[in-house]
RODO-2510 file (C-alpha; in nm, 4 decimals, decimal comma):
residues 566
     n   res          X          Y          Z
     1     m    17,5881     2,5028    11,7576
     2     f    17,3080     2,5309    11,5033
     3     i    17,0409     2,7978    11,4836
     4     s    16,7072     2,6761    11,3477
     5     w    16,4862     2,9096    11,1487
     6     v    16,1557     2,7828    11,2895
     7     p    16,0888     2,7150    11,6577
     8     l    16,0885     2,3423    11,7085
     9     s    15,7644     2,3688    11,9006
    10     l    15,5928     2,4535    11,5719
    11     f    15,7236     2,1266    11,4315
    12     f    15,6741     1,8934    11,7230
    13     g    15,3731     2,0512    11,8930
    14     c    15,2906     1,9391    12,2451
    15     i    15,5291     1,6434    12,2320
    16     i    15,8219     1,8725    12,2993
    17     s    15,8238     2,1010    12,5998
    18     q    15,9222     2,4620    12,5669
    19     t    16,2640     2,3738    12,7037
    20     w    16,3469     2,2351    12,3596
    21     g    16,4924     2,5653    12,2432
    22     v    16,5836     2,6595    11,8915
    23     q    16,9526     2,6444    11,9805
    24     m    16,9632     2,2914    12,1101
    25     s    17,2813     2,1144    12,0019
    26     w    17,3202     1,7673    11,8548
    27     e    17,4738     1,6531    12,1836
    28     n    17,1728     1,7725    12,3850
    29     w    16,9387     1,5986    12,1436
    30     n    17,1261     1,2715    12,1878
    31     a    17,1255     1,3054    12,5647
    32     e    16,7527     1,3780    12,5742
    33     l    16,6772     1,0811    12,3511
    34     h    16,8888     0,8570    12,5725
    35     n    16,6919     0,9703    12,8755
    36     q    16,3670     0,8828    12,6999
    37     g    16,4818     0,5215    12,6877
    38     n    16,3711     0,2772    12,4272
    39     e    16,0360     0,4489    12,3960
    40     f    15,9846     0,3549    12,0344
    41     g    16,0807    -0,0098    12,0557
    42     k    16,2705    -0,2083    11,8000
    43     s    16,2215    -0,1244    11,4332
    44     s    16,1751    -0,3803    11,1603
    45     s    16,4695    -0,5020    10,9561
    46     q    16,3586    -0,2826    10,6668
    47     p    16,5252     0,0582    10,7019
    48     h    16,3417     0,3850    10,6726
    49     i    16,4577     0,5633    10,3576
    50     i    16,4830     0,9414    10,3282
    51     f    16,5825     1,0605     9,9823
    52     i    16,6623     1,4329     9,9712
    53     l    16,6883     1,5749     9,6191
    54     v    16,7873     1,9397     9,5911
    55     d    16,7628     2,1519     9,2793
    56     d    17,0575     2,3093     9,0932
    57     q    17,3121     2,2884     9,3753
    58     g    17,6534     2,3081     9,2102
    59     f    17,9555     2,0916     9,2852
    60     r    18,1249     2,3825     9,4646
    61     d    17,8159     2,4875     9,6588
    62     v    17,8735     2,2813     9,9712
    63     g    18,1204     2,3517    10,2488
    64     y    18,3175     2,0298    10,2217
    65     h    18,3981     2,1072     9,8567
    66     g    18,5667     2,4312     9,9566
    67     s    18,2712     2,6634     9,9164
    68     d    18,2417     3,0054    10,0748
    69     i    17,8818     2,9111    10,1530
    70     k    17,8373     2,7813    10,5059
    71     t    17,6719     2,4386    10,5189
    72     p    17,7483     2,3001    10,8672
    73     t    17,4684     2,0413    10,8644
    74     l    17,5530     1,9000    10,5230
    75     d    17,9216     1,8966    10,6126
    76     r    17,8539     1,7072    10,9342
    77     l    17,6165     1,4526    10,7789
    78     a    17,8549     1,3874    10,4913
    79     a    18,1582     1,3614    10,7200
    80     e    17,9804     1,1062    10,9397
    81     g    17,8526     0,9133    10,6356
    82     v    17,9990     0,8366    10,2950
    83     k    18,0776     1,1142    10,0476
    84     l    18,0123     1,0163     9,6874
    85     e    18,2994     1,1776     9,5004
    86     n    18,2455     1,0109     9,1638
    87     y    17,8712     1,0604     9,1502
    88     y    17,6756     1,1473     8,8361
    89     v    17,3257     1,2707     8,7592
    90     q    17,1696     1,4267     8,4479
    91     p    17,2221     1,7894     8,3420
    92     l    16,8537     1,8862     8,3794
    93     c    16,5637     1,8402     8,6213
    94     s    16,3187     1,5994     8,4553
    95     p    16,5845     1,3597     8,3199
    96     s    16,7448     1,3145     8,6628
    97     r    16,4089     1,2620     8,8305
    98     s    16,2977     1,0139     8,5670
    99     q    16,6132     0,8083     8,6147
   100     l    16,5763     0,8138     8,9927
   101     m    16,2148     0,6969     8,9681
   102     t    16,2748     0,4205     8,7112
   103     g    16,6412     0,3173     8,7286
   104     r    16,6498     0,3515     8,3497
   105     y    16,8404     0,5727     8,1077
   106     q    16,6527     0,8446     7,9193
   107     i    16,6926     0,6602     7,5888
   108     h    16,4772     0,3841     7,7371
   109     t    16,1933     0,6094     7,8546
   110     g    16,1666     0,8525     7,5618
   111     l    16,2763     1,1510     7,7717
   112     q    16,6074     1,2081     7,5928
   113     h    16,5372     1,5706     7,5083
   114     s    16,5213     1,8657     7,7448
   115     v    16,2669     1,8697     8,0309
   116     i    15,8919     1,8124     8,0528
   117     r    15,7302     2,1507     7,9937
   118     a    15,4186     2,2643     8,1789
   119     a    15,2075     2,2875     7,8627
   120     q    15,3213     1,9583     7,7109
   121     p    15,0928     1,6513     7,7112
   122     n    15,3813     1,4417     7,8377
   123     c    15,4893     1,2621     8,1543
   124     l    15,7019     0,9771     8,2821
   125     p    15,5677     0,6880     8,0718
   126     l    15,3027     0,4992     8,2658
   127     e    15,4381     0,1575     8,1696
   128     n    15,7502     0,2231     8,3782
   129     v    15,7398     0,0835     8,7311
   130     t    15,8559     0,3447     8,9807
   131     l    16,0712     0,3340     9,2917
   132     p    15,7816     0,4165     9,5296
   133     q    15,5682     0,1467     9,3674
   134     k    15,8341    -0,1154     9,4341
   135     l    15,8835     0,0025     9,7929
   136     k    15,5085     0,0144     9,8496
   137     n    15,4865    -0,3457     9,7325
   138     a    15,7567    -0,4274     9,9882
   139     g    15,5394    -0,2885    10,2680
   140     y    15,6560     0,0729    10,2847
   141     s    15,4474     0,3776    10,3568
   142     t    15,5462     0,6105    10,0719
   143     h    15,5358     0,9904    10,0815
   144     m    15,6525     1,2702     9,8566
   145     v    15,7059     1,6322     9,9505
   146     g    15,8319     1,8928     9,7039
   147     k    15,8921     1,9233     9,3312
   148     w    15,7597     1,6534     9,0947
   149     h    15,8453     1,7807     8,7426
   150     l    15,7637     1,4495     8,5741
   151     g    15,4467     1,5595     8,4000
   152     f    15,0829     1,5996     8,4997
   153     y    14,8781     1,6374     8,1818
   154     k    14,6494     1,3555     8,2904
   155     r    14,5540     1,2216     8,6303
   156     g    14,7508     0,8982     8,5882
   157     c    15,0741     1,0978     8,5771
   158     l    15,0374     1,2468     8,9263
   159     p    15,2637     1,1311     9,2131
   160     t    14,9769     0,9640     9,3980
   161     q    14,9091     0,7566     9,0853
   162     r    15,2752     0,6562     9,0562
   163     g    15,3266     0,4907     9,3939
   164     f    15,3121     0,7626     9,6581
   165     d    15,0527     0,7349     9,9342
   166     t    15,0642     1,1099     9,9852
   167     f    15,1948     1,4093     9,7945
   168     f    15,2420     1,7705     9,8967
   169     g    15,4274     2,0023     9,6638
   170     s    15,4527     2,1435     9,3135
   171     l    15,4037     1,9787     8,9761
   172     l    15,6088     2,2174     8,7632
   173     g    15,9821     2,2754     8,7373
   174     s    15,9919     2,6106     8,9160
   175     g    15,7781     2,8884     9,0576
   176     d    15,7548     3,1634     9,3133
   177     y    15,8795     3,0428     9,6547
   178     y    15,6102     3,2360     9,8433
   179     s    15,3018     3,2665     9,6203
   180     h    15,3568     2,9296     9,4473
   181     y    15,2499     3,0767     9,1135
   182     k    15,4194     3,0096     8,7811
   183     c    15,3831     3,1773     8,4426
   184     q    15,4680     3,0188     8,1084
   185     g    15,4622     3,3364     7,9050
   186     p    15,2355     3,6350     7,9701
   187     s    14,9063     3,4552     7,9089
   188     m    14,9571     3,1257     8,0921
   189     c    14,9836     3,1778     8,4671
   190     g    14,8572     2,9557     8,7439
   191     y    14,8836     2,8260     9,0962
   192     d    15,1083     2,5271     9,1614
   193     l    15,0812     2,3806     9,5098
   194     y    14,9118     2,0454     9,5628
   195     e    14,7890     1,8309     9,8471
   196     g    14,7314     1,4899     9,6948
   197     e    14,5474     1,5500     9,3675
   198     e    14,3883     1,8829     9,4551
   199     a    14,5174     2,2386     9,4771
   200     a    14,6354     2,3107     9,8318
   201     w    14,4647     2,6464     9,8724
   202     e    14,3758     2,5768    10,2352
   203     q    14,7289     2,4573    10,3185
   204     d    14,8952     2,7647    10,1702
   205     r    14,9967     3,0353    10,4140
   206     g    15,2428     3,2081    10,1840
   207     l    15,5316     3,0348    10,3576
   208     y    15,8733     3,0124    10,1917
   209     s    15,8762     2,6739    10,0210
   210     t    16,1961     2,5421    10,1825
   211     e    16,0434     2,5966    10,5259
   212     m    15,6975     2,4780    10,4188
   213     f    15,8259     2,1521    10,2703
   214     t    16,0346     2,0821    10,5782
   215     q    15,7387     2,1362    10,8096
   216     k    15,5309     1,9001    10,5979
   217     a    15,8048     1,6347    10,6050
   218     v    15,8330     1,6604    10,9818
   219     s    15,4548     1,6314    11,0114
   220     i    15,4682     1,3059    10,8148
   221     l    15,7330     1,1726    11,0520
   222     a    15,5268     1,2762    11,3538
   223     n    15,2136     1,0990    11,2290
   224     h    15,3752     0,7687    11,1337
   225     n    15,4723     0,4870    11,3699
   226     p    15,8305     0,3839    11,2842
   227     r    15,7939     0,0577    11,4773
   228     k    15,5053    -0,0756    11,2726
   229     q    15,5907     0,0100    10,9135
   230     p    15,9003     0,1236    10,7220
   231     l    15,8752     0,4685    10,5665
   232     f    15,9995     0,6050    10,2356
   233     l    16,0088     0,9849    10,2209
   234     y    16,1089     1,1520     9,8958
   235     l    16,1841     1,5138     9,9861
   236     a    16,2472     1,7059     9,6637
   237     y    16,3248     2,0656     9,7543
   238     q    16,2576     2,3491     9,5124
   239     a    16,5737     2,5151     9,6424
   240     v    16,8094     2,6344     9,5118
   241     h    16,6545     2,6723     9,1659
   242     s    16,5725     3,0202     9,0400
   243     p    16,3944     3,2537     9,1059
   244     l    16,6466     3,3692     9,3636
   245     q    16,4258     3,4306     9,6666
   246     v    16,5079     3,3908    10,0346
   247     p    16,4006     3,5329    10,3734
   248     a    16,5948     3,8537    10,4368
   249     r    16,7584     3,7269    10,7568
   250     y    16,9774     3,4872    10,5583
   251     l    17,1202     3,7640    10,3440
   252     e    17,2819     3,9204    10,6506
   253     r    17,5342     3,6375    10,6587
   254     y    17,6637     3,7163    10,3124
   255     k    17,6963     4,0947    10,3085
   256     g    18,0537     4,0569    10,1885
   257     i    17,9522     3,9032     9,8560
   258     p    17,9285     4,1844     9,6009
   259     n    17,7708     3,9688     9,3292
   260     p    17,3952     3,9979     9,4046
   261     y    17,3097     3,6644     9,2404
   262     r    17,5744     3,4768     9,4342
   263     r    17,4703     3,6525     9,7569
   264     k    17,1068     3,5448     9,7262
   265     y    17,2041     3,1984     9,6132
   266     a    17,4362     3,1536     9,9126
   267     a    17,1569     3,2634    10,1461
   268     m    16,9211     3,0092     9,9877
   269     v    17,1755     2,7308    10,0429
   270     s    17,2108     2,8313    10,4088
   271     c    16,8342     2,8165    10,4531
   272     l    16,8353     2,4725    10,2906
   273     d    17,1130     2,3566    10,5229
   274     e    16,9089     2,4544    10,8285
   275     a    16,6067     2,2756    10,6825
   276     i    16,8093     1,9536    10,6687
   277     h    16,9196     2,0201    11,0269
   278     n    16,5571     2,0389    11,1430
   279     l    16,4655     1,7266    10,9481
   280     t    16,7499     1,5306    11,1057
   281     l    16,6504     1,6392    11,4538
   282     a    16,2977     1,5185    11,3838
   283     l    16,4257     1,1809    11,2650
   284     k    16,6030     1,1410    11,5972
   285     h    16,3186     1,2655    11,8105
   286     y    16,0529     1,0438    11,6546
   287     g    16,2600     0,7275    11,6698
   288     y    16,3568     0,6818    11,3041
   289     y    16,7225     0,7724    11,3002
   290     d    16,8896     0,4508    11,4167
   291     n    16,7230     0,2549    11,1368
   292     t    16,7296     0,5166    10,8618
   293     v    16,9246     0,5629    10,5407
   294     i    16,9506     0,9257    10,4264
   295     v    17,0541     0,9891    10,0660
   296     y    17,1385     1,3463     9,9623
   297     s    17,1741     1,4461     9,5974
   298     s    17,1513     1,7444     9,3672
   299     d    16,9575     1,6881     9,0446
   300     n    17,2148     1,8565     8,8194
   301     g    17,5022     2,1020     8,8220
   302     g    17,4763     2,4654     8,9244
   303     q    17,3841     2,7561     8,6989
   304     p    17,6528     3,0303     8,7282
   305     l    17,4161     3,2913     8,5813
   306     a    17,1876     3,2251     8,8806
   307     g    17,4643     3,2273     9,1434
   308     g    17,5696     2,8610     9,1364
   309     s    17,9258     2,7335     9,1094
   310     n    18,0733     2,4108     8,9744
   311     w    18,4374     2,5161     9,0010
   312     p    18,6828     2,3634     8,9203
   313     l    18,4645     2,1499     8,6932
   314     r    18,3966     2,2563     8,3376
   315     g    18,0582     2,3745     8,2135
   316     s    17,7288     2,4234     8,3926
   317     k    17,3745     2,2999     8,4277
   318     a    17,2226     2,1815     8,0957
   319     t    17,5626     2,0685     7,9613
   320     y    17,7336     1,7309     7,9404
   321     w    18,0602     1,8673     8,0732
   322     e    18,1422     1,7522     8,4252
   323     g    17,9983     2,0711     8,5746
   324     g    17,6544     1,9758     8,4479
   325     i    17,6464     1,6096     8,5491
   326     r    17,8891     1,5508     8,8368
   327     t    17,7431     1,6843     9,1556
   328     v    17,7051     1,6786     9,5326
   329     g    17,5965     1,3484     9,6833
   330     f    17,6380     1,1538    10,0063
   331     v    17,4785     0,8809    10,2170
   332     h    17,4339     0,9174    10,5926
   333     s    17,3155     0,6278    10,8073
   334     p    17,3955     0,4408    11,1299
   335     l    17,3596     0,1279    10,9122
   336     l    17,6713     0,2058    10,7069
   337     m    17,9652    -0,0259    10,7692
   338     n    18,2402     0,2217    10,6804
   339     k    18,1380     0,5628    10,8089
   340     g    18,3417     0,8759    10,7631
   341     t    18,4781     0,7698    10,4232
   342     k    18,4801     0,8801    10,0605
   343     c    18,3469     0,6582     9,7843
   344     r    18,5370     0,7190     9,4609
   345     s    18,3694     0,4376     9,2696
   346     l    18,1444     0,5246     8,9787
   347     i    17,7872     0,5863     9,1003
   348     h    17,4948     0,7045     8,8868
   349     i    17,1481     0,8289     8,9776
   350     t    16,9895     0,5226     8,8114
   351     d    17,1627     0,3091     9,0753
   352     w    16,9328     0,4289     9,3535
   353     f    16,6381     0,2306     9,2181
   354     p    16,7889    -0,1199     9,2550
   355     t    16,9948    -0,0181     9,5585
   356     l    16,7019     0,1114     9,7628
   357     v    16,4555    -0,1551     9,6499
   358     t    16,7009    -0,4280     9,7513
   359     l    16,7783    -0,2493    10,0771
   360     g    16,4045    -0,2312    10,1442
   361     e    16,3695    -0,6074    10,0820
   362     g    16,1711    -0,5518     9,7643
   363     t    16,1909    -0,7544     9,4440
   364     l    16,3640    -0,6651     9,1173
   365     d    16,1954    -0,8362     8,8253
   366     e    16,3988    -0,9127     8,5156
   367     d    16,1473    -0,7411     8,2886
   368     l    16,2260    -0,4049     8,4514
   369     n    16,5279    -0,3796     8,2172
   370     l    16,7161    -0,1610     8,4627
   371     d    17,0225     0,0413     8,3720
   372     g    17,1108     0,0920     8,7388
   373     y    17,3112    -0,1330     8,9712
   374     d    17,2831    -0,2230     9,3380
   375     v    17,5733    -0,0222     9,4832
   376     w    17,4991    -0,0536     9,8566
   377     e    17,8025    -0,2723     9,9290
   378     t    18,0164    -0,0314     9,7285
   379     i    17,8974     0,2613     9,9395
   380     s    17,8696     0,0904    10,2770
   381     e    18,1656    -0,1480    10,2666
   382     g    18,3962     0,0024    10,0083
   383     r    18,3701    -0,2901     9,7677
   384     p    18,4312    -0,2391     9,3929
   385     s    18,1397    -0,0889     9,2068
   386     p    17,9528    -0,3156     8,9647
   387     r    17,9221    -0,0101     8,7402
   388     h    18,1949     0,0498     8,4822
   389     d    18,0223     0,2817     8,2382
   390     i    17,7512     0,5474     8,2152
   391     l    17,5530     0,6506     7,9134
   392     h    17,5074     1,0172     7,9966
   393     n    17,2640     1,0525     7,7057
   394     i    17,1966     1,0436     7,3341
   395     d    16,9715     1,3287     7,2188
   396     p    16,8889     1,2935     6,8476
   397     i    16,6857     1,6157     6,8236
   398     y    16,9150     1,8616     7,0023
   399     i    17,0998     2,1255     6,7982
   400     k    17,3264     1,9466     6,5519
   401     a    17,6982     2,0279     6,5450
   402     k    17,7690     2,2166     6,2217
   403     n    18,0931     2,0318     6,1590
   404     g    17,9728     1,6946     6,2801
   405     s    17,9576     1,4053     6,0362
   406     w    17,9782     1,0296     5,9926
   407     k    18,3253     1,0823     5,8533
   408     a    18,4387     1,2540     6,1735
   409     g    18,2964     0,9535     6,3570
   410     y    18,4967     0,7046     6,1494
   411     g    18,1769     0,5854     5,9833
   412     l    18,0590     0,4486     6,3175
   413     w    17,8663     0,7475     6,4510
   414     n    17,7352     1,0815     6,3303
   415     t    17,9239     1,3288     6,5495
   416     a    17,6644     1,5983     6,4788
   417     i    17,4409     1,4268     6,7360
   418     q    17,4695     1,5309     7,0991
   419     a    17,5858     1,2335     7,3044
   420     a    17,8097     1,1613     7,6022
   421     l    17,9466     0,8322     7,7314
   422     r    18,1727     0,7273     8,0174
   423     v    18,3594     0,3950     8,0108
   424     g    18,6112     0,3361     8,2876
   425     h    18,8499     0,6309     8,2948
   426     w    18,7392     0,7545     7,9531
   427     k    18,4701     1,0047     7,8624
   428     l    18,3563     1,0763     7,5067
   429     l    18,1409     1,3672     7,3925
   430     t    17,9969     1,4322     7,0464
   431     g    17,7852     1,7056     6,8938
   432     v    17,7258     2,0230     7,0945
   433     p    17,7860     1,9410     7,4640
   434     g    17,6749     2,2871     7,5816
   435     y    17,8406     2,5915     7,7398
   436     s    18,1994     2,4792     7,7801
   437     d    18,3848     2,7410     7,9854
   438     w    18,5221     2,7119     8,3354
   439     v    18,3698     2,9707     8,5688
   440     p    18,5972     3,0425     8,8667
   441     p    18,4342     3,1266     9,2002
   442     q    18,2979     3,4776     9,2242
   443     t    18,5372     3,7210     9,3911
   444     f    18,4437     3,7741     9,7544
   445     l    18,6488     4,0910     9,8119
   446     n    18,4858     4,4233     9,8961
   447     q    18,5386     4,5543     9,5470
   448     r    18,2740     4,6508     9,2965
   449     l    18,2270     4,3884     9,0281
   450     t    18,0439     4,3954     8,7018
   451     t    17,7782     4,1319     8,6479
   452     r    17,9991     3,9774     8,3786
   453     l    18,1233     3,6320     8,4696
   454     h    18,4967     3,5719     8,4762
   455     n    18,5285     3,2996     8,2153
   456     e    18,8185     3,1110     8,0704
   457     r    18,7463     3,1095     7,6971
   458     v    18,8183     2,8023     7,4886
   459     p    18,8558     2,9247     7,1294
   460     w    19,0003     2,5954     7,0066
   461     d    18,6662     2,4241     7,0757
   462     r    18,5053     2,5971     6,7798
   463     g    18,4365     2,3638     6,4931
   464     k    18,4902     2,0495     6,6997
   465     s    18,2309     1,7756     6,7247
   466     i    18,4165     1,5085     6,9217
   467     w    18,6180     1,5074     7,2459
   468     l    18,7905     1,2409     7,4537
   469     f    18,9114     1,2839     7,8122
   470     n    19,0723     1,0672     8,0756
   471     i    18,8431     1,1847     8,3557
   472     t    19,0416     1,0111     8,6301
   473     a    19,3628     1,1896     8,5334
   474     d    19,1938     1,5059     8,4041
   475     p    18,8652     1,5583     8,5929
   476     y    18,8495     1,9196     8,4750
   477     e    18,8446     1,8243     8,1051
   478     r    19,1300     2,0479     7,9992
   479     v    19,3195     1,8101     7,7693
   480     d    19,1316     1,6657     7,4721
   481     l    19,2855     1,3295     7,3735
   482     s    19,0655     1,2447     7,0753
   483     q    19,3488     1,2953     6,8235
   484     r    19,6039     1,1090     7,0342
   485     y    19,3953     0,7947     7,0958
   486     p    19,1781     0,7318     6,7880
   487     h    19,1470     0,3614     6,8763
   488     i    18,9823     0,4536     7,2084
   489     v    18,7527     0,6931     7,0253
   490     k    18,6461     0,4180     6,7842
   491     k    18,5691     0,1782     7,0688
   492     m    18,3632     0,4430     7,2451
   493     l    18,1753     0,5292     6,9255
   494     m    18,0929     0,1622     6,8747
   495     r    17,9548     0,1475     7,2292
   496     l    17,7416     0,4565     7,1585
   497     a    17,6035     0,2932     6,8455
   498     q    17,5188    -0,0216     7,0427
   499     y    17,3330     0,1817     7,3039
   500     n    17,1498     0,3724     7,0342
   501     k    17,0057     0,0487     6,8925
   502     t    16,8168     0,0026     7,2197
   503     a    16,6721     0,3560     7,2236
   504     v    16,2996     0,4247     7,2039
   505     p    16,1664     0,7257     7,0069
   506     v    16,1904     1,0665     7,1719
   507     c    15,8650     1,1886     7,3260
   508     y    15,8592     1,5684     7,3140
   509     p    15,5097     1,6794     7,2079
   510     t    15,4108     2,0319     7,1119
   511     k    15,2365     2,2732     7,3461
   512     d    14,8702     2,1997     7,4209
   513     l    14,6665     2,5168     7,4679
   514     r    14,4166     2,3268     7,6840
   515     s    14,6838     2,3221     7,9550
   516     n    14,6261     2,6912     8,0275
   517     p    14,5345     2,7290     8,3980
   518     q    14,2551     2,9727     8,3054
   519     y    14,0604     2,6669     8,1873
   520     n    14,1257     2,4873     8,5163
   521     g    14,0234     2,7325     8,7856
   522     g    14,3560     2,9157     8,7757
   523     v    14,5527     2,6041     8,8712
   524     w    14,8175     2,4107     8,6828
   525     g    14,6812     2,0583     8,6717
   526     p    14,5648     1,7653     8,4577
   527     w    14,3735     1,8716     8,1485
   528     h    14,3781     1,5618     7,9309
   529     k    14,1155     1,2969     7,9978
   530     d    14,1460     0,9288     7,9150
   531     v    13,8651     0,7472     7,7341
   532     r    13,6805     0,6477     8,0525
   533     e    13,6980     0,9954     8,2058
   534     q    13,5855     1,1551     7,8791
   535     q    13,2895     0,9162     7,8522
   536     e    13,1841     0,9927     8,2096
   537     e    13,2094     1,3666     8,1485
   538     d    13,0187     1,3414     7,8191
   539     e    12,7455     1,1401     7,9903
   540     m    12,7188     1,3954     8,2693
   541     y    12,6865     1,6860     8,0250
   542     n    12,4379     1,4940     7,8125
   543     n    12,2198     1,4318     8,1187
   544     l    12,2378     1,7969     8,2201
   545     f    12,1583     1,9093     7,8668
   546     t    11,8693     1,6631     7,8336
   547     n    11,7181     1,7634     8,1679
   548     h    11,7572     2,1312     8,0917
   549     l    11,6079     2,0928     7,7446
   550     g    11,3210     1,8846     7,8818
   551     k    11,2304     2,1513     8,1352
   552     k    11,2352     2,4172     7,8661
   553     r    10,9991     2,2199     7,6403
   554     w    10,7613     2,1394     7,9276
   555     g    10,7425     2,5030     8,0284
   556     k    10,6728     2,6141     7,6747
   557     k    10,4002     2,3528     7,6278
   558     t    10,2272     2,4538     7,9514
   559     k    10,2264     2,8183     7,8552
   560     n    10,0798     2,7451     7,5140
   561     t     9,8085     2,5280     7,6699
   562     k     9,7057     2,8073     7,9021
   563     l     9,6879     3,0483     7,6131
   564     r     9,4662     2,8180     7,4134
   565     r     9,2360     2,7613     7,7091
   566     g     9,2036     3,1279     7,7681
***
């Protein structure tokens, strides 16, 4: 039995009678829908696509991975679908989102380094065709709710300019869950909630963003006819990214967790789980479910300092260890051939672009130069994956490894450069991969703990600039094999060098002071104007100035005339 945090009547309005209580079970929902008959008719062959992207949920932070956090909805959906147990994303927000939207590696979009900052004149390059654009061309109604984090310095970067019919959510990478404000330092603070291309002041009721985004998603479902047009909904939750904020009622469930960060984080995950529960009920009620594909994914690994857990994987968010890039993912759909299974084939976030476009009967042009593969048959039918390798990234401007060199890379690669590559069972890392400890789960006993994390230190990592692991045999990256198999290392380094020849320059511009919200009515939003917009604005100001100046001169002349006549 599930308990929903918002009465369903608030979601479904007059369509649902008051007998639809907040404690209605899945079985009762199914029975009610059966009694309604085939009210919604037969859907088209194109499936509705719901892509749920959550923020910073660690590998361990879901019930079916052994977590102490209760996630009954996610556990049920995953158990009835296909669990992706060899699934990879990027270690940070913007890179993962860029690869989802384009199906291309970061080295091919110029976003190899870090994330897109609020004050940077940068965004997902406009020449890249996006997933919603391809689905829109295939006849889909396309909607986005939640966190964008792919840049907004000019109007052409906004979600509604990149293929989405509607957008409701935030443009930045994080912010307050209730006030929807974000500060970049003490002097740059602004509001960050949008409806389309305007600040959503009138839509904002101070509601917790997980609940607010879910209500908006359900409203989209309620106002669309699933019989007439396929729907693509990209629901990118802010949760469970810091700041750690959650309605107090969820904290009651985790009184036994002494670590305050983990306690709040666990409560946020529970709230998220109930949000997915409400969304799924709405899909069933409004006639979408039987012809819907639901994809669930985290954008990167968890951050232990903010309550997340990737145990038993090594490392954390922002690193190229498994804890930063291997994460929670599953597909749930009545359209799956092999339900209730685990997919252990290699799947990467770039694969969603060709997979979903093909599933939606769209076209994949050769000039897209995709790095992703269509993996639907791999997921649905258990067939071998067409993917055999993953370029996790090459970042030429990240901190260089002090002991890295061309010599250490056998003259094939400068191991000072941060890079990570997976080929078959093998994974190679060079440079500085990031925080490399294993962080065991926080102790859940009723004993007082310090805020210090319980880490397993790795002193032998110091001074290294190259690692090799057999990830299939050693998924926790505990045994470095780079000295034992130098021939494998050389082959991997050659592959890295080949990839690097195809890379475009990194785009990571400096801060633009014009981005300050104080120059934009207190709102984070586009500040850079293209040539046409600048010309129109200049013309407008010139007209105003000319008219104003003309009136001043006329008034002065009249006054002087009167004086002379007098």
